[in-house]
C-alpha positions in Angstrom: 41.6 68.0 117.6 40.7 71.6 117.7 43.2 74.1 118.8 41.2 77.3 118.8 42.0 78.4 122.4 45.6 78.6 123.2 47.7 80.5 125.7 51.5 81.0 125.6 53.8 81.7 128.5 52.4 83.6 131.5 51.0 86.5 129.4 47.3 86.6 128.6 48.0 86.2 124.9 46.5 83.9 122.3 47.5 82.4 119.0 45.0 83.6 116.5 44.1 81.9 113.3 44.5 84.0 110.3 41.1 83.1 109.0 38.0 85.2 109.5 34.2 84.7 109.6 32.3 86.8 107.1 29.0 87.2 108.9 30.4 88.5 112.1 33.8 89.6 113.3 35.2 86.8 115.4 38.7 85.8 116.5 39.6 82.2 115.9 42.5 80.8 117.9 45.0 79.0 116.8 45.4 81.6 113.5 53.5 74.9 112.1 59.1 70.4 106.3 61.7 67.0 103.5 62.8 68.0 100.1 61.2 70.9 98.3 60.5 72.0 94.9 57.9 70.9 92.3 59.2 73.4 89.9 62.5 75.0 88.9 64.6 75.5 92.0 65.6 79.2 92.5 68.1 79.0 95.3 71.6 77.5 95.0 74.4 77.0 97.5 76.2 79.8 95.8 73.4 82.3 96.6 74.5 85.2 98.8 72.9 87.9 100.8 73.8 91.5 101.2 72.8 94.3 103.6 71.7 97.4 101.6 74.8 99.6 101.3 73.4 102.8 99.8 70.4 105.1 99.7 69.6 103.8 96.2 69.6 100.3 97.5 67.3 101.2 100.4 64.8 102.6 97.9 64.6 99.4 95.9 61.1 98.0 95.6 59.5 94.6 96.3 57.1 95.2 93.4 58.7 92.8 90.9 58.5 89.9 93.5 54.9 90.8 94.2 54.0 90.8 90.5 55.4 87.3 90.2 54.0 85.8 93.3 50.7 87.5 94.2 48.7 85.9 91.3 49.4 82.4 92.9 47.9 83.4 96.2 44.1 82.9 96.4 41.2 83.5 98.7 39.4 80.5 100.1 35.7 80.9 101.0 34.0 78.3 103.0 30.3 77.8 104.0 29.4 75.8 107.1 26.0 74.8 108.4 25.7 75.8 112.1 23.0 74.6 114.3 21.4 77.4 116.4 21.2 76.7 120.1 18.6 78.4 122.2 17.5 78.0 125.8 14.3 75.8 126.0 12.5 78.6 127.9 12.9 81.0 125.0 12.0 78.3 122.4 8.5 78.3 124.0 8.1 81.9 122.8 10.1 82.1 119.6 10.0 78.5 118.4 12.9 76.2 117.6 15.5 77.9 115.4 16.7 76.1 112.4 20.3 75.8 111.2 22.0 78.8 109.6 24.8 79.2 107.1 28.1 80.7 108.3 30.8 81.9 105.9 34.5 82.2 106.7 37.5 83.4 104.8 41.1 82.2 104.5 43.9 82.2 102.0 45.6 79.6 99.9 48.6 79.1 97.6 48.6 77.5 94.1 51.5 75.1 94.1 50.8 73.4 90.7 49.6 75.0 87.6 47.0 72.3 87.1 45.0 73.8 90.0 46.4 72.3 93.2 46.0 74.7 96.1 47.4 74.3 99.6 45.9 76.0 102.7 45.4 75.4 106.4 43.2 72.5 107.6 41.4 74.9 110.0 40.4 77.0 107.1 38.4 74.2 105.4 37.5 72.1 108.4 33.8 71.3 108.6 33.1 73.2 105.3 30.0 72.3 103.3 31.0 74.4 100.3 34.4 75.6 99.1 35.1 78.4 96.7 38.5 79.6 95.5 38.8 83.1 94.2 41.9 83.9 92.1 43.8 87.2 92.2 42.1 88.1 88.9 38.6 87.5 90.5 37.9 84.3 88.7 36.0 81.9 91.0 36.1 78.1 91.1 34.5 75.4 93.2 37.1 73.3 95.0 37.3 69.8 96.2 39.5 68.6 99.1 42.1 66.1 98.1 43.6 65.8 101.6 43.0 67.4 104.9 45.3 66.6 107.8 44.5 67.8 111.3 47.9 66.8 112.7 49.9 69.2 110.4 47.0 71.7 110.0 47.4 71.5 106.2 44.9 70.8 103.4 45.3 70.3 99.7 42.5 71.4 97.3 42.0 71.0 93.6 40.1 73.3 91.2 39.2 72.4 87.7 40.6 74.7 85.0 41.2 74.5 81.3 44.3 76.7 81.3 47.5 76.7 83.4 47.4 78.8 86.5 50.2 80.8 88.1 51.9 78.7 90.7 54.7 79.2 93.3 57.7 76.9 93.4 58.9 75.4 96.6 62.1 76.8 98.1 65.0 74.4 98.6 65.2 72.6 102.0 66.9 74.8 104.6 66.9 77.8 102.3 65.4 80.1 104.9 67.9 81.8 107.3 67.3 84.0 110.3 67.4 87.6 109.0 66.2 86.9 105.5 63.7 89.3 104.0 60.3 87.8 103.4 56.8 88.8 102.2 53.5 87.5 103.6 50.7 87.5 101.1 47.0 86.8 102.0 43.6 88.4 102.6 43.5 89.8 106.2 40.1 90.7 107.6 38.6 90.2 104.1 39.8 93.5 102.8 41.4 92.1 99.7 44.8 90.7 98.9 47.5 92.3 101.0 51.3 92.1 101.0 53.4 92.7 104.2 57.1 92.6 104.6 59.4 91.5 107.3 62.2 89.1 108.1 62.6 85.6 109.3 62.7 86.2 113.1 63.5 82.6 114.1 63.5 79.0 112.8 62.4 75.7 114.3 60.0 77.2 116.8 58.7 74.2 118.7 57.0 75.7 121.7 53.9 76.6 119.6 51.1 74.2 120.3 49.1 74.7 117.1 49.8 71.4 115.4 51.1 67.9 116.4 54.3 68.7 114.5 55.2 72.0 116.2 58.1 73.3 114.1 57.5 76.8 112.7 59.2 79.7 110.9 58.7 82.8 113.0 58.3 86.1 111.1 57.6 89.8 112.0 55.8 90.3 108.7 52.3 91.3 109.7 49.9 88.4 109.7 46.2 88.9 110.7 42.9 86.9 110.7 42.2 86.0 107.1 45.9 85.3 106.3 45.7 81.6 107.3 46.9 79.5 104.4 48.6 82.4 102.6 52.1 82.4 101.3 55.4 83.4 103.0 57.9 83.9 100.2 61.6 84.8 100.0 63.3 87.4 97.8 63.5 84.9 94.9 59.7 84.5 94.9 59.8 80.9 96.2 57.5 79.6 98.8 59.2 79.0 102.2 56.1 78.5 104.3 52.3 78.6 104.7 51.1 81.3 107.2 49.3 79.6 110.0 49.2 81.4 113.4 49.9 84.6 115.2 50.9 85.4 118.8 48.6 88.2 119.9 47.0 89.8 122.9 44.5 91.7 120.9 43.7 89.3 118.0 45.7 91.4 115.5 49.3 91.3 114.5 51.9 92.1 117.1 54.8 91.2 114.9 55.0 87.5 115.8 53.6 85.3 113.2 54.2 81.6 112.5 54.4 79.7 109.2 54.5 76.0 108.5 57.8 75.3 106.8 57.9 74.3 103.1 59.4 70.9 103.9 56.1 69.8 105.6 54.0 71.6 102.9 55.8 69.7 100.2 55.4 66.3 102.0 51.6 66.9 102.4 51.1 68.0 98.8 53.1 65.0 97.5 51.0 62.7 99.7 47.8 64.2 98.4 48.8 63.8 94.7 50.4 60.4 94.9 49.1 58.5 97.9 45.7 60.1 98.5 46.4 60.2 102.2 49.1 61.3 104.6 50.6 58.3 106.5 52.5 59.5 109.5 55.8 57.7 110.1 56.4 56.3 113.6 59.9 56.0 114.9 59.0 53.7 117.8 61.3 55.5 120.2 60.2 57.5 123.2 62.3 60.7 123.2 63.0 63.5 125.7 64.7 66.8 125.2 68.3 66.9 126.6 68.1 69.4 129.4 71.1 71.0 131.3 70.8 68.4 134.1 70.7 65.5 131.6 73.7 67.0 129.7 75.7 67.2 132.9 74.9 63.6 133.9 75.9 62.4 130.4 79.1 64.4 130.3 77.9 66.6 127.4 79.5 70.1 126.9 76.0 71.6 126.5 72.3 70.5 126.2 71.7 69.2 122.7 69.8 66.5 120.9 67.0 64.2 122.0 67.5 61.3 124.4 66.0 57.9 123.6 64.4 56.7 126.8 62.5 53.6 125.4 62.3 51.6 122.2 59.2 49.8 121.1 59.9 46.2 120.0 59.8 45.6 116.3 59.5 49.3 115.4 61.7 51.2 113.0 64.1 52.4 115.8 64.8 48.9 117.0 65.1 47.6 113.4 67.8 50.3 112.8 69.7 49.3 116.0 68.9 52.4 118.0 69.1 51.8 121.7 67.8 53.2 125.0 70.3 55.9 126.1 71.3 57.0 122.6 71.2 60.7 121.9 69.9 61.8 118.5 72.2 64.7 117.5 71.1 65.2 113.9 68.6 63.8 111.3 69.5 64.0 107.6 72.3 66.5 108.4 70.1 68.9 110.4 71.0 69.4 114.1 68.4 68.3 116.6 67.8 70.4 119.6 64.7 68.9 121.2 62.1 66.1 120.9 59.6 68.0 118.7 62.5 68.8 116.2 63.3 65.1 116.0 59.7 64.1 115.4 59.3 66.7 112.7 62.5 65.8 110.8 61.4 62.1 110.7 57.8 63.0 109.8 58.7 64.8 106.6 60.0 61.6 105.1 57.7 59.3 103.1 57.1 55.7 104.3 59.5 53.4 102.6 62.4 55.9 102.6 65.3 55.9 105.0 66.5 58.7 107.2 70.1 59.3 108.3 70.5 59.6 112.1 73.6 60.9 113.8 73.6 59.5 117.4 75.8 59.7 120.3 76.4 56.3 122.1 78.9 55.8 124.9 80.6 59.1 124.0 81.1 58.3 120.3 79.1 59.6 117.4 77.9 57.1 114.8 75.6 57.3 111.7 72.6 55.1 111.6 70.2 54.6 108.6 66.7 54.4 110.0 63.8 53.1 107.8 60.7 55.3 107.7 57.9 53.0 108.8 54.3 53.2 110.2 53.1 52.4 113.7 52.6 48.6 114.1 49.0 47.4 114.4 45.8 48.6 112.9 43.6 51.7 113.5 40.7 49.2 113.6 42.0 46.8 116.3 41.3 43.2 117.0 38.2 43.1 119.4 36.0 40.6 121.1 32.7 40.7 123.1 33.1 38.6 126.4 30.3 36.2 127.1 29.6 33.6 129.8 29.2 33.5 133.6 32.0 35.9 134.6 32.3 39.5 135.8 33.5 40.7 132.3 30.5 39.4 130.5 29.1 42.2 128.3 32.3 44.1 127.6 33.9 44.6 124.2 37.6 44.5 124.6 40.3 45.6 122.1 43.9 44.8 121.8 46.2 47.8 122.1 48.8 48.6 119.4 50.7 51.8 118.5 48.5 52.5 115.5 45.3 52.2 117.4 46.7 54.1 120.4 47.8 57.0 118.3 44.4 57.1 116.6 42.5 57.4 119.9 45.0 59.4 121.9 46.4 56.6 124.1 50.1 56.4 125.0 51.5 54.8 121.8 53.7 52.5 124.0 50.8 51.1 126.0 50.1 47.4 125.5 47.4 45.0 126.7 43.7 44.6 126.6 41.3 47.6 127.1 37.6 47.8 127.6 36.1 49.5 124.5 32.4 49.3 125.3 30.1 48.0 128.0 26.6 46.6 127.3 23.9 48.1 129.5 22.5 45.7 132.0 25.3 43.2 131.7 27.4 41.7 134.5 30.3 44.0 133.5 27.9 47.0 133.8 26.8 45.8 137.2 30.4 45.6 138.4 31.2 49.1 137.2 33.6 48.5 134.3 34.1 51.5 132.0 35.4 52.1 128.6 39.2 52.8 128.9 39.8 50.3 131.7 42.8 48.2 131.0 42.6 44.6 132.2 46.0 43.9 133.8 45.4 40.7 135.7 42.6 38.1 136.1 42.7 35.2 138.5 46.3 36.1 139.2 47.4 35.8 135.6 48.9 38.7 133.6 46.8 39.7 130.6 48.7 40.9 127.5 46.5 39.8 124.6 42.8 39.0 124.1 43.8 35.3 123.6 45.2 35.3 127.2 41.8 36.5 128.4 39.8 34.0 126.3 41.9 31.0 127.3 41.7 32.0 131.0 37.9 32.4 130.9 37.4 29.1 129.1 36.1 26.4 131.4 35.6 28.7 134.4 31.7 28.3 134.5 30.6 28.0 138.1 33.5 30.0 139.6 32.2 32.4 142.2 35.3 34.5 143.2 37.1 36.5 140.6 40.2 38.4 141.7 41.0 41.1 139.0 43.3 44.1 138.6 42.6 46.9 136.2 44.3 50.2 135.3 41.9 53.2 135.3 43.2 56.7 134.5 46.8 55.6 135.2 46.0 54.1 138.6 46.0 50.4 139.4 42.8 49.1 141.1 42.3 45.6 142.5 39.1 43.9 143.5 37.7 40.4 144.3 34.4 40.2 142.4 31.8 37.8 143.7 29.1 36.4 141.4 
């Protein structure tokens, strides 16, 4: 799903990707976190922060941090084949134009000395060739180990005979609002650049750049070309991967967003151990607790995420979560809205357990929730309907949460849906379309393909077929005559 055209609030502003095309100046729009640390952890609970208290302290330099971290930030060059499009009228005079190569530029971070690089998915998406250029100008061809559109993260590998400089992951929750941070990347292709700022906000969820909207906001200048670069703290540890900016002009306006290190760590681990990122599915429909909901439930303030529905057999039901429960915290982190709950659950690996604090009937309780996948298969059970009936010629599939999420349906939707319609068939004649959900046939509710097959069996010669379908959320009924 491409997110290169976004608007935020009522202002005519855009989120701009921090990657940049080389052959022409273009603005790409968009440029979004589990245990952390693949190396020695640099922050402890005893760490403290101080405001500069003297002129001498004000004149201290970031240079030592930059010397330690900048070598681990790389440039990522991609080449894509772009098909030229020309009006047929002009093709008569100039001929058909062939494809051309388009180059673009982003940044990346070495997170393992063996040559593992993390960057944004939108930096490498559609690339035919990938090159990684180190800070010391060495160049390597790169392969993609994992590219995930939902998190907008990609993991690359480069082959090297010697250890490379790598950043360590900061501890979970290490970043605090007001912390000094450095953003390192290659804005506008001018070369590696370091900008400084502070953590302006945490857990930004109103940023529609990824499916897991949960960002660190910073005022460190981030511009096109910075996508995939590092956001580091004063200990030189990686706290986020720069991903998007909020801008009216396409340049930095002091509002940048980075994917927190918890999600970065989860994606890197998945790439190195599992080969793919399997997204956990809670199986609970959530909604943010608003002021009105808080008042109706007797809460002192809006907080948490309300469970409005639970899918049978999913992780939420297995753990004993119920409709009406309010999720207040996950793994000790307060939950303020539905995206925050989805994010905290998603940074766990399948097979682990997550500790939920829920409010039920006015009492808080702790619930251990298994981290599991959506039931069903991405490749669903299907059948082509045959025989003398109005549905002859349709291929139907059985809905499941796994399939629904893959194709963009409501994960909770169930039943039998038309997937394909053969041209010239009876179903084509009666106007069935892909996406139609068969609700009832001959007055019988249809929940599974077996319901449909058993109902059609032995109905040869029947002329009148009452049917009810759901199309684009609306129920439609008809009595089809053969």
